[in-house]
mmCIF file of the N, C-alpha and C atoms, coordinates in Angstrom:
data_MODEL
# 
_entry.id   MODEL 
# 
loop_
_atom_site.group_PDB 
_atom_site.id 
_atom_site.type_symbol 
_atom_site.label_atom_id 
_atom_site.label_alt_id 
_atom_site.label_comp_id 
_atom_site.label_asym_id 
_atom_site.label_entity_id 
_atom_site.label_seq_id 
_atom_site.pdbx_PDB_ins_code 
_atom_site.Cartn_x 
_atom_site.Cartn_y 
_atom_site.Cartn_z 
_atom_site.occupancy 
_atom_site.B_iso_or_equiv 
_atom_site.pdbx_formal_charge 
_atom_site.auth_seq_id 
_atom_site.auth_comp_id 
_atom_site.auth_asym_id 
_atom_site.auth_atom_id 
_atom_site.pdbx_PDB_model_num 
ATOM 1   N N  . MET A 1 1  ? 125.986 19.229  104.170 1.00 0.00 ? 1  MET A N  1 
ATOM 2   C CA . MET A 1 1  ? 126.720 19.032  103.122 1.00 0.00 ? 1  MET A CA 1 
ATOM 3   C C  . MET A 1 1  ? 125.750 18.889  101.806 1.00 0.00 ? 1  MET A C  1 
ATOM 4   N N  . LEU A 1 2  ? 126.133 19.659  100.667 1.00 0.00 ? 2  LEU A N  1 
ATOM 5   C CA . LEU A 1 2  ? 125.336 19.498  99.561  1.00 0.00 ? 2  LEU A CA 1 
ATOM 6   C C  . LEU A 1 2  ? 125.645 18.457  98.716  1.00 0.00 ? 2  LEU A C  1 
ATOM 7   N N  . ARG A 1 3  ? 124.441 17.822  98.245  1.00 0.00 ? 3  ARG A N  1 
ATOM 8   C CA . ARG A 1 3  ? 124.186 16.867  97.184  1.00 0.00 ? 3  ARG A CA 1 
ATOM 9   C C  . ARG A 1 3  ? 123.844 17.372  95.949  1.00 0.00 ? 3  ARG A C  1 
ATOM 10  N N  . PRO A 1 4  ? 124.123 16.668  94.915  1.00 0.00 ? 4  PRO A N  1 
ATOM 11  C CA . PRO A 1 4  ? 123.919 16.989  93.407  1.00 0.00 ? 4  PRO A CA 1 
ATOM 12  C C  . PRO A 1 4  ? 122.764 17.663  93.268  1.00 0.00 ? 4  PRO A C  1 
ATOM 13  N N  . ASN A 1 5  ? 121.755 17.093  93.904  1.00 0.00 ? 5  ASN A N  1 
ATOM 14  C CA . ASN A 1 5  ? 120.243 17.517  93.510  1.00 0.00 ? 5  ASN A CA 1 
ATOM 15  C C  . ASN A 1 5  ? 119.999 18.823  94.315  1.00 0.00 ? 5  ASN A C  1 
ATOM 16  N N  . ASP A 1 6  ? 120.579 19.025  95.148  1.00 0.00 ? 6  ASP A N  1 
ATOM 17  C CA . ASP A 1 6  ? 120.399 20.422  95.929  1.00 0.00 ? 6  ASP A CA 1 
ATOM 18  C C  . ASP A 1 6  ? 120.568 21.700  95.278  1.00 0.00 ? 6  ASP A C  1 
ATOM 19  N N  . LEU A 1 7  ? 121.342 21.626  94.114  1.00 0.00 ? 7  LEU A N  1 
ATOM 20  C CA . LEU A 1 7  ? 121.594 22.861  93.401  1.00 0.00 ? 7  LEU A CA 1 
ATOM 21  C C  . LEU A 1 7  ? 120.755 22.785  92.119  1.00 0.00 ? 7  LEU A C  1 
ATOM 22  N N  . PRO A 1 8  ? 120.104 23.873  91.649  1.00 0.00 ? 8  PRO A N  1 
ATOM 23  C CA . PRO A 1 8  ? 119.534 23.925  90.434  1.00 0.00 ? 8  PRO A CA 1 
ATOM 24  C C  . PRO A 1 8  ? 120.291 23.421  89.123  1.00 0.00 ? 8  PRO A C  1 
ATOM 25  N N  . LEU A 1 9  ? 119.738 23.123  88.035  1.00 0.00 ? 9  LEU A N  1 
ATOM 26  C CA . LEU A 1 9  ? 120.451 22.927  86.970  1.00 0.00 ? 9  LEU A CA 1 
ATOM 27  C C  . LEU A 1 9  ? 120.973 24.100  86.214  1.00 0.00 ? 9  LEU A C  1 
ATOM 28  N N  . ILE A 1 10 ? 119.911 25.037  86.149  1.00 0.00 ? 10 ILE A N  1 
ATOM 29  C CA . ILE A 1 10 ? 120.235 26.145  85.819  1.00 0.00 ? 10 ILE A CA 1 
ATOM 30  C C  . ILE A 1 10 ? 119.823 27.231  86.681  1.00 0.00 ? 10 ILE A C  1 
ATOM 31  N N  . CYS A 1 11 ? 120.370 28.560  86.549  1.00 0.00 ? 11 CYS A N  1 
ATOM 32  C CA . CYS A 1 11 ? 119.997 29.603  87.544  1.00 0.00 ? 11 CYS A CA 1 
ATOM 33  C C  . CYS A 1 11 ? 119.478 30.692  86.442  1.00 0.00 ? 11 CYS A C  1 
ATOM 34  N N  . LEU A 1 12 ? 117.918 30.673  86.507  1.00 0.00 ? 12 LEU A N  1 
ATOM 35  C CA . LEU A 1 12 ? 117.245 31.676  85.689  1.00 0.00 ? 12 LEU A CA 1 
ATOM 36  C C  . LEU A 1 12 ? 117.384 33.081  86.595  1.00 0.00 ? 12 LEU A C  1 
ATOM 37  N N  . PRO A 1 13 ? 117.451 34.248  85.617  1.00 0.00 ? 13 PRO A N  1 
ATOM 38  C CA . PRO A 1 13 ? 117.300 35.359  86.169  1.00 0.00 ? 13 PRO A CA 1 
ATOM 39  C C  . PRO A 1 13 ? 115.967 35.750  86.779  1.00 0.00 ? 13 PRO A C  1 
ATOM 40  N N  . THR A 1 14 ? 115.924 36.144  87.917  1.00 0.00 ? 14 THR A N  1 
ATOM 41  C CA . THR A 1 14 ? 114.617 36.623  88.643  1.00 0.00 ? 14 THR A CA 1 
ATOM 42  C C  . THR A 1 14 ? 113.848 37.835  87.764  1.00 0.00 ? 14 THR A C  1 
ATOM 43  N N  . GLU A 1 15 ? 114.537 38.682  87.411  1.00 0.00 ? 15 GLU A N  1 
ATOM 44  C CA . GLU A 1 15 ? 114.083 39.865  86.786  1.00 0.00 ? 15 GLU A CA 1 
ATOM 45  C C  . GLU A 1 15 ? 114.530 40.033  85.502  1.00 0.00 ? 15 GLU A C  1 
ATOM 46  N N  . LEU A 1 16 ? 113.411 39.852  84.568  1.00 0.00 ? 16 LEU A N  1 
ATOM 47  C CA . LEU A 1 16 ? 113.671 39.969  83.088  1.00 0.00 ? 16 LEU A CA 1 
ATOM 48  C C  . LEU A 1 16 ? 112.462 41.042  82.621  1.00 0.00 ? 16 LEU A C  1 
ATOM 49  N N  . SER A 1 17 ? 112.803 41.920  81.619  1.00 0.00 ? 17 SER A N  1 
ATOM 50  C CA . SER A 1 17 ? 111.698 42.591  81.033  1.00 0.00 ? 17 SER A CA 1 
ATOM 51  C C  . SER A 1 17 ? 110.965 41.643  80.294  1.00 0.00 ? 17 SER A C  1 
ATOM 52  N N  . ASP A 1 18 ? 109.699 41.982  80.132  1.00 0.00 ? 18 ASP A N  1 
ATOM 53  C CA . ASP A 1 18 ? 108.608 41.520  79.134  1.00 0.00 ? 18 ASP A CA 1 
ATOM 54  C C  . ASP A 1 18 ? 109.392 41.169  77.880  1.00 0.00 ? 18 ASP A C  1 
ATOM 55  N N  . GLU A 1 19 ? 109.960 42.112  77.289  1.00 0.00 ? 19 GLU A N  1 
ATOM 56  C CA . GLU A 1 19 ? 110.542 41.654  75.975  1.00 0.00 ? 19 GLU A CA 1 
ATOM 57  C C  . GLU A 1 19 ? 111.956 40.722  75.950  1.00 0.00 ? 19 GLU A C  1 
ATOM 58  N N  . THR A 1 20 ? 112.395 40.680  76.962  1.00 0.00 ? 20 THR A N  1 
ATOM 59  C CA . THR A 1 20 ? 113.607 39.905  77.201  1.00 0.00 ? 20 THR A CA 1 
ATOM 60  C C  . THR A 1 20 ? 112.939 38.614  77.572  1.00 0.00 ? 20 THR A C  1 
ATOM 61  N N  . ALA A 1 21 ? 111.863 38.334  78.337  1.00 0.00 ? 21 ALA A N  1 
ATOM 62  C CA . ALA A 1 21 ? 111.318 36.909  78.569  1.00 0.00 ? 21 ALA A CA 1 
ATOM 63  C C  . ALA A 1 21 ? 110.859 36.413  77.163  1.00 0.00 ? 21 ALA A C  1 
ATOM 64  N N  . ALA A 1 22 ? 110.173 37.175  76.404  1.00 0.00 ? 22 ALA A N  1 
ATOM 65  C CA . ALA A 1 22 ? 109.565 36.893  75.222  1.00 0.00 ? 22 ALA A CA 1 
ATOM 66  C C  . ALA A 1 22 ? 110.740 36.449  74.105  1.00 0.00 ? 22 ALA A C  1 
ATOM 67  N N  . THR A 1 23 ? 111.911 36.944  74.118  1.00 0.00 ? 23 THR A N  1 
ATOM 68  C CA . THR A 1 23 ? 112.887 36.658  73.280  1.00 0.00 ? 23 THR A CA 1 
ATOM 69  C C  . THR A 1 23 ? 113.540 35.622  73.723  1.00 0.00 ? 23 THR A C  1 
ATOM 70  N N  . LEU A 1 24 ? 113.799 35.508  75.094  1.00 0.00 ? 24 LEU A N  1 
ATOM 71  C CA . LEU A 1 24 ? 114.390 33.905  75.587  1.00 0.00 ? 24 LEU A CA 1 
ATOM 72  C C  . LEU A 1 24 ? 113.438 32.837  75.053  1.00 0.00 ? 24 LEU A C  1 
ATOM 73  N N  . ILE A 1 25 ? 112.173 32.954  75.435  1.00 0.00 ? 25 ILE A N  1 
ATOM 74  C CA . ILE A 1 25 ? 111.317 31.869  74.883  1.00 0.00 ? 25 ILE A CA 1 
ATOM 75  C C  . ILE A 1 25 ? 111.287 31.640  73.422  1.00 0.00 ? 25 ILE A C  1 
ATOM 76  N N  . GLU A 1 26 ? 111.343 32.634  72.750  1.00 0.00 ? 26 GLU A N  1 
ATOM 77  C CA . GLU A 1 26 ? 111.144 32.376  71.437  1.00 0.00 ? 26 GLU A CA 1 
ATOM 78  C C  . GLU A 1 26 ? 112.713 31.770  70.902  1.00 0.00 ? 26 GLU A C  1 
ATOM 79  N N  . PHE A 1 27 ? 113.782 32.140  71.539  1.00 0.00 ? 27 PHE A N  1 
ATOM 80  C CA . PHE A 1 27 ? 114.941 31.337  71.247  1.00 0.00 ? 27 PHE A CA 1 
ATOM 81  C C  . PHE A 1 27 ? 114.937 29.935  71.595  1.00 0.00 ? 27 PHE A C  1 
ATOM 82  N N  . LEU A 1 28 ? 114.358 29.552  72.865  1.00 0.00 ? 28 LEU A N  1 
ATOM 83  C CA . LEU A 1 28 ? 114.259 28.090  73.265  1.00 0.00 ? 28 LEU A CA 1 
ATOM 84  C C  . LEU A 1 28 ? 113.335 27.442  72.319  1.00 0.00 ? 28 LEU A C  1 
ATOM 85  N N  . HIS A 1 29 ? 112.444 27.905  72.004  1.00 0.00 ? 29 HIS A N  1 
ATOM 86  C CA . HIS A 1 29 ? 111.443 27.367  70.882  1.00 0.00 ? 29 HIS A CA 1 
ATOM 87  C C  . HIS A 1 29 ? 112.146 26.938  69.740  1.00 0.00 ? 29 HIS A C  1 
ATOM 88  N N  . GLU A 1 30 ? 112.930 27.997  69.130  1.00 0.00 ? 30 GLU A N  1 
ATOM 89  C CA . GLU A 1 30 ? 113.742 27.655  67.865  1.00 0.00 ? 30 GLU A CA 1 
ATOM 90  C C  . GLU A 1 30 ? 114.872 26.749  68.311  1.00 0.00 ? 30 GLU A C  1 
ATOM 91  N N  . LEU A 1 31 ? 115.574 26.754  69.395  1.00 0.00 ? 31 LEU A N  1 
ATOM 92  C CA . LEU A 1 31 ? 116.399 25.687  69.566  1.00 0.00 ? 31 LEU A CA 1 
ATOM 93  C C  . LEU A 1 31 ? 115.903 24.221  69.646  1.00 0.00 ? 31 LEU A C  1 
ATOM 94  N N  . THR A 1 32 ? 114.717 24.217  70.273  1.00 0.00 ? 32 THR A N  1 
ATOM 95  C CA . THR A 1 32 ? 113.879 23.155  70.417  1.00 0.00 ? 32 THR A CA 1 
ATOM 96  C C  . THR A 1 32 ? 113.720 22.450  68.994  1.00 0.00 ? 32 THR A C  1 
ATOM 97  N N  . ALA A 1 33 ? 113.218 23.461  68.075  1.00 0.00 ? 33 ALA A N  1 
ATOM 98  C CA . ALA A 1 33 ? 112.699 22.823  66.773  1.00 0.00 ? 33 ALA A CA 1 
ATOM 99  C C  . ALA A 1 33 ? 114.048 22.392  66.111  1.00 0.00 ? 33 ALA A C  1 
ATOM 100 N N  . ALA A 1 34 ? 115.291 23.284  66.105  1.00 0.00 ? 34 ALA A N  1 
ATOM 101 C CA . ALA A 1 34 ? 116.318 22.722  65.377  1.00 0.00 ? 34 ALA A CA 1 
ATOM 102 C C  . ALA A 1 34 ? 116.714 21.334  65.906  1.00 0.00 ? 34 ALA A C  1 
ATOM 103 N N  . LEU A 1 35 ? 116.663 21.134  67.218  1.00 0.00 ? 35 LEU A N  1 
ATOM 104 C CA . LEU A 1 35 ? 117.073 19.765  67.800  1.00 0.00 ? 35 LEU A CA 1 
ATOM 105 C C  . LEU A 1 35 ? 116.037 18.547  67.234  1.00 0.00 ? 35 LEU A C  1 
ATOM 106 N N  . GLU A 1 36 ? 114.658 18.932  67.250  1.00 0.00 ? 36 GLU A N  1 
ATOM 107 C CA . GLU A 1 36 ? 114.046 17.796  67.021  1.00 0.00 ? 36 GLU A CA 1 
ATOM 108 C C  . GLU A 1 36 ? 114.178 17.667  65.337  1.00 0.00 ? 36 GLU A C  1 
ATOM 109 N N  . GLN A 1 37 ? 114.567 18.481  64.645  1.00 0.00 ? 37 GLN A N  1 
ATOM 110 C CA . GLN A 1 37 ? 114.727 18.516  63.121  1.00 0.00 ? 37 GLN A CA 1 
ATOM 111 C C  . GLN A 1 37 ? 116.063 17.762  62.919  1.00 0.00 ? 37 GLN A C  1 
ATOM 112 N N  . HIS A 1 38 ? 117.139 18.004  63.725  1.00 0.00 ? 38 HIS A N  1 
ATOM 113 C CA . HIS A 1 38 ? 118.372 17.244  63.626  1.00 0.00 ? 38 HIS A CA 1 
ATOM 114 C C  . HIS A 1 38 ? 118.251 15.744  63.852  1.00 0.00 ? 38 HIS A C  1 
ATOM 115 N N  . TYR A 1 39 ? 117.569 15.698  65.192  1.00 0.00 ? 39 TYR A N  1 
ATOM 116 C CA . TYR A 1 39 ? 117.632 14.361  65.669  1.00 0.00 ? 39 TYR A CA 1 
ATOM 117 C C  . TYR A 1 39 ? 116.222 13.338  65.369  1.00 0.00 ? 39 TYR A C  1 
ATOM 118 N N  . PHE A 1 40 ? 115.493 13.748  64.256  1.00 0.00 ? 40 PHE A N  1 
ATOM 119 C CA . PHE A 1 40 ? 114.233 13.322  64.075  1.00 0.00 ? 40 PHE A CA 1 
ATOM 120 C C  . PHE A 1 40 ? 114.241 11.760  63.883  1.00 0.00 ? 40 PHE A C  1 
ATOM 121 N N  . ALA A 1 41 ? 115.041 11.197  63.113  1.00 0.00 ? 41 ALA A N  1 
ATOM 122 C CA . ALA A 1 41 ? 115.320 9.799   62.965  1.00 0.00 ? 41 ALA A CA 1 
ATOM 123 C C  . ALA A 1 41 ? 115.440 9.025   64.296  1.00 0.00 ? 41 ALA A C  1 
ATOM 124 N N  . GLN A 1 42 ? 116.349 9.535   64.908  1.00 0.00 ? 42 GLN A N  1 
ATOM 125 C CA . GLN A 1 42 ? 116.565 9.037   66.530  1.00 0.00 ? 42 GLN A CA 1 
ATOM 126 C C  . GLN A 1 42 ? 115.338 9.221   67.425  1.00 0.00 ? 42 GLN A C  1 
ATOM 127 N N  . LEU A 1 43 ? 114.670 10.241  67.456  1.00 0.00 ? 43 LEU A N  1 
ATOM 128 C CA . LEU A 1 43 ? 113.600 10.508  68.110  1.00 0.00 ? 43 LEU A CA 1 
ATOM 129 C C  . LEU A 1 43 ? 112.358 9.556   67.808  1.00 0.00 ? 43 LEU A C  1 
ATOM 130 N N  . ARG A 1 44 ? 112.265 9.476   66.376  1.00 0.00 ? 44 ARG A N  1 
ATOM 131 C CA . ARG A 1 44 ? 111.096 8.439   65.772  1.00 0.00 ? 44 ARG A CA 1 
ATOM 132 C C  . ARG A 1 44 ? 111.338 7.087   66.390  1.00 0.00 ? 44 ARG A C  1 
ATOM 133 N N  . ARG A 1 45 ? 112.559 6.629   66.295  1.00 0.00 ? 45 ARG A N  1 
ATOM 134 C CA . ARG A 1 45 ? 112.759 5.346   66.582  1.00 0.00 ? 45 ARG A CA 1 
ATOM 135 C C  . ARG A 1 45 ? 112.503 5.210   68.179  1.00 0.00 ? 45 ARG A C  1 
ATOM 136 N N  . TYR A 1 46 ? 112.906 6.199   69.149  1.00 0.00 ? 46 TYR A N  1 
ATOM 137 C CA . TYR A 1 46 ? 112.926 6.088   70.339  1.00 0.00 ? 46 TYR A CA 1 
ATOM 138 C C  . TYR A 1 46 ? 111.642 5.821   70.868  1.00 0.00 ? 46 TYR A C  1 
ATOM 139 N N  . TYR A 1 47 ? 110.603 6.893   70.197  1.00 0.00 ? 47 TYR A N  1 
ATOM 140 C CA . TYR A 1 47 ? 109.212 6.941   70.615  1.00 0.00 ? 47 TYR A CA 1 
ATOM 141 C C  . TYR A 1 47 ? 108.369 6.039   70.163  1.00 0.00 ? 47 TYR A C  1 
ATOM 142 N N  . HIS A 1 48 ? 108.622 5.278   69.013  1.00 0.00 ? 48 HIS A N  1 
ATOM 143 C CA . HIS A 1 48 ? 107.831 4.265   68.346  1.00 0.00 ? 48 HIS A CA 1 
ATOM 144 C C  . HIS A 1 48 ? 108.536 3.090   68.439  1.00 0.00 ? 48 HIS A C  1 
ATOM 145 N N  . HIS A 1 49 ? 109.301 2.617   69.334  1.00 0.00 ? 49 HIS A N  1 
ATOM 146 C CA . HIS A 1 49 ? 109.904 1.245   69.534  1.00 0.00 ? 49 HIS A CA 1 
ATOM 147 C C  . HIS A 1 49 ? 108.970 0.150   69.893  1.00 0.00 ? 49 HIS A C  1 
ATOM 148 N N  . ASP A 1 50 ? 107.979 0.764   70.653  1.00 0.00 ? 50 ASP A N  1 
ATOM 149 C CA . ASP A 1 50 ? 106.814 -0.261  71.345  1.00 0.00 ? 50 ASP A CA 1 
ATOM 150 C C  . ASP A 1 50 ? 105.724 -0.593  70.259  1.00 0.00 ? 50 ASP A C  1 
ATOM 151 N N  . ARG A 1 51 ? 105.600 0.241   69.259  1.00 0.00 ? 51 ARG A N  1 
ATOM 152 C CA . ARG A 1 51 ? 104.450 0.196   68.243  1.00 0.00 ? 51 ARG A CA 1 
ATOM 153 C C  . ARG A 1 51 ? 104.794 -0.995  67.319  1.00 0.00 ? 51 ARG A C  1 
ATOM 154 N N  . PRO A 1 52 ? 104.007 -1.822  67.130  1.00 0.00 ? 52 PRO A N  1 
ATOM 155 C CA . PRO A 1 52 ? 104.111 -2.662  65.843  1.00 0.00 ? 52 PRO A CA 1 
ATOM 156 C C  . PRO A 1 52 ? 104.472 -2.062  64.604  1.00 0.00 ? 52 PRO A C  1 
ATOM 157 N N  . SER A 1 53 ? 105.285 -2.495  63.740  1.00 0.00 ? 53 SER A N  1 
ATOM 158 C CA . SER A 1 53 ? 105.647 -2.039  62.460  1.00 0.00 ? 53 SER A CA 1 
ATOM 159 C C  . SER A 1 53 ? 104.454 -1.897  61.586  1.00 0.00 ? 53 SER A C  1 
ATOM 160 N N  . GLU A 1 54 ? 104.292 -0.718  60.791  1.00 0.00 ? 54 GLU A N  1 
ATOM 161 C CA . GLU A 1 54 ? 103.233 -0.489  59.966  1.00 0.00 ? 54 GLU A CA 1 
ATOM 162 C C  . GLU A 1 54 ? 103.383 -1.186  58.798  1.00 0.00 ? 54 GLU A C  1 
ATOM 163 N N  . PRO A 1 55 ? 102.366 -1.688  58.189  1.00 0.00 ? 55 PRO A N  1 
ATOM 164 C CA . PRO A 1 55 ? 102.520 -2.336  56.835  1.00 0.00 ? 55 PRO A CA 1 
ATOM 165 C C  . PRO A 1 55 ? 103.178 -1.447  55.852  1.00 0.00 ? 55 PRO A C  1 
ATOM 166 N N  . GLU A 1 56 ? 103.556 -1.847  54.894  1.00 0.00 ? 56 GLU A N  1 
ATOM 167 C CA . GLU A 1 56 ? 104.205 -1.003  53.652  1.00 0.00 ? 56 GLU A CA 1 
ATOM 168 C C  . GLU A 1 56 ? 103.053 -0.776  52.748  1.00 0.00 ? 56 GLU A C  1 
ATOM 169 N N  . LEU A 1 57 ? 103.186 0.381   52.089  1.00 0.00 ? 57 LEU A N  1 
ATOM 170 C CA . LEU A 1 57 ? 101.961 0.610   51.187  1.00 0.00 ? 57 LEU A CA 1 
ATOM 171 C C  . LEU A 1 57 ? 102.039 -0.373  49.986  1.00 0.00 ? 57 LEU A C  1 
ATOM 172 N N  . GLY A 1 58 ? 100.723 -0.598  49.758  1.00 0.00 ? 58 GLY A N  1 
ATOM 173 C CA . GLY A 1 58 ? 100.502 -1.503  48.648  1.00 0.00 ? 58 GLY A CA 1 
ATOM 174 C C  . GLY A 1 58 ? 100.256 -2.980  49.181  1.00 0.00 ? 58 GLY A C  1 
ATOM 175 N N  . THR A 1 59 ? 100.343 -3.066  50.397  1.00 0.00 ? 59 THR A N  1 
ATOM 176 C CA . THR A 1 59 ? 100.269 -4.270  50.996  1.00 0.00 ? 59 THR A CA 1 
ATOM 177 C C  . THR A 1 59 ? 98.796  -4.522  51.474  1.00 0.00 ? 59 THR A C  1 
ATOM 178 N N  . SER A 1 60 ? 98.055  -5.529  51.491  1.00 0.00 ? 60 SER A N  1 
ATOM 179 C CA . SER A 1 60 ? 96.762  -5.559  51.941  1.00 0.00 ? 60 SER A CA 1 
ATOM 180 C C  . SER A 1 60 ? 96.573  -6.661  53.277  1.00 0.00 ? 60 SER A C  1 
ATOM 181 N N  . HIS A 1 61 ? 95.545  -6.320  54.086  1.00 0.00 ? 61 HIS A N  1 
ATOM 182 C CA . HIS A 1 61 ? 95.385  -7.052  55.239  1.00 0.00 ? 61 HIS A CA 1 
ATOM 183 C C  . HIS A 1 61 ? 94.160  -8.106  55.054  1.00 0.00 ? 61 HIS A C  1 
ATOM 184 N N  . LEU A 1 62 ? 94.432  -9.083  54.153  1.00 0.00 ? 62 LEU A N  1 
ATOM 185 C CA . LEU A 1 62 ? 93.274  -10.105 53.877  1.00 0.00 ? 62 LEU A CA 1 
ATOM 186 C C  . LEU A 1 62 ? 93.160  -11.060 55.090  1.00 0.00 ? 62 LEU A C  1 
ATOM 187 N N  . SER A 1 63 ? 91.943  -11.295 55.545  1.00 0.00 ? 63 SER A N  1 
ATOM 188 C CA . SER A 1 63 ? 91.762  -12.328 56.571  1.00 0.00 ? 63 SER A CA 1 
ATOM 189 C C  . SER A 1 63 ? 92.163  -13.863 56.147  1.00 0.00 ? 63 SER A C  1 
ATOM 190 N N  . GLU A 1 64 ? 92.201  -14.591 57.205  1.00 0.00 ? 64 GLU A N  1 
ATOM 191 C CA . GLU A 1 64 ? 92.738  -15.897 56.877  1.00 0.00 ? 64 GLU A CA 1 
ATOM 192 C C  . GLU A 1 64 ? 91.460  -16.518 56.128  1.00 0.00 ? 64 GLU A C  1 
ATOM 193 N N  . PRO A 1 65 ? 91.393  -17.666 55.194  1.00 0.00 ? 65 PRO A N  1 
ATOM 194 C CA . PRO A 1 65 ? 90.378  -18.108 54.596  1.00 0.00 ? 65 PRO A CA 1 
ATOM 195 C C  . PRO A 1 65 ? 89.217  -18.595 55.570  1.00 0.00 ? 65 PRO A C  1 
ATOM 196 N N  . ASP A 1 66 ? 89.954  -19.308 56.788  1.00 0.00 ? 66 ASP A N  1 
ATOM 197 C CA . ASP A 1 66 ? 89.001  -19.933 57.690  1.00 0.00 ? 66 ASP A CA 1 
ATOM 198 C C  . ASP A 1 66 ? 88.319  -18.869 58.611  1.00 0.00 ? 66 ASP A C  1 
ATOM 199 N N  . ASP A 1 67 ? 88.656  -17.527 58.673  1.00 0.00 ? 67 ASP A N  1 
ATOM 200 C CA . ASP A 1 67 ? 87.989  -16.740 59.578  1.00 0.00 ? 67 ASP A CA 1 
ATOM 201 C C  . ASP A 1 67 ? 86.654  -16.353 59.061  1.00 0.00 ? 67 ASP A C  1 
ATOM 202 N N  . PRO A 1 68 ? 85.757  -16.254 60.137  1.00 0.00 ? 68 PRO A N  1 
ATOM 203 C CA . PRO A 1 68 ? 84.393  -15.785 59.697  1.00 0.00 ? 68 PRO A CA 1 
ATOM 204 C C  . PRO A 1 68 ? 84.433  -14.291 59.278  1.00 0.00 ? 68 PRO A C  1 
ATOM 205 N N  . PRO A 1 69 ? 83.480  -13.745 58.480  1.00 0.00 ? 69 PRO A N  1 
ATOM 206 C CA . PRO A 1 69 ? 83.604  -12.419 58.146  1.00 0.00 ? 69 PRO A CA 1 
ATOM 207 C C  . PRO A 1 69 ? 83.396  -11.542 59.245  1.00 0.00 ? 69 PRO A C  1 
ATOM 208 N N  . PHE A 1 70 ? 82.721  -11.913 60.205  1.00 0.00 ? 70 PHE A N  1 
ATOM 209 C CA . PHE A 1 70 ? 82.397  -10.771 61.225  1.00 0.00 ? 70 PHE A CA 1 
ATOM 210 C C  . PHE A 1 70 ? 83.026  -11.291 62.522  1.00 0.00 ? 70 PHE A C  1 
# 
């Protein structure tokens, strides 16, 4: 009995000319770039959710007065 993971997600052609293979890869790169540009804000939130927020420009990080200088 077949299970869902027994079948490939996509079926790639086994025989492509060099030019067709290069064209396919170029298309996939352009598609990926378009998706990254379209979903930039969402991707940035997703990949940076664990990082502490960066200070805004113009704010300084002064140490507490009781902290030793070193």
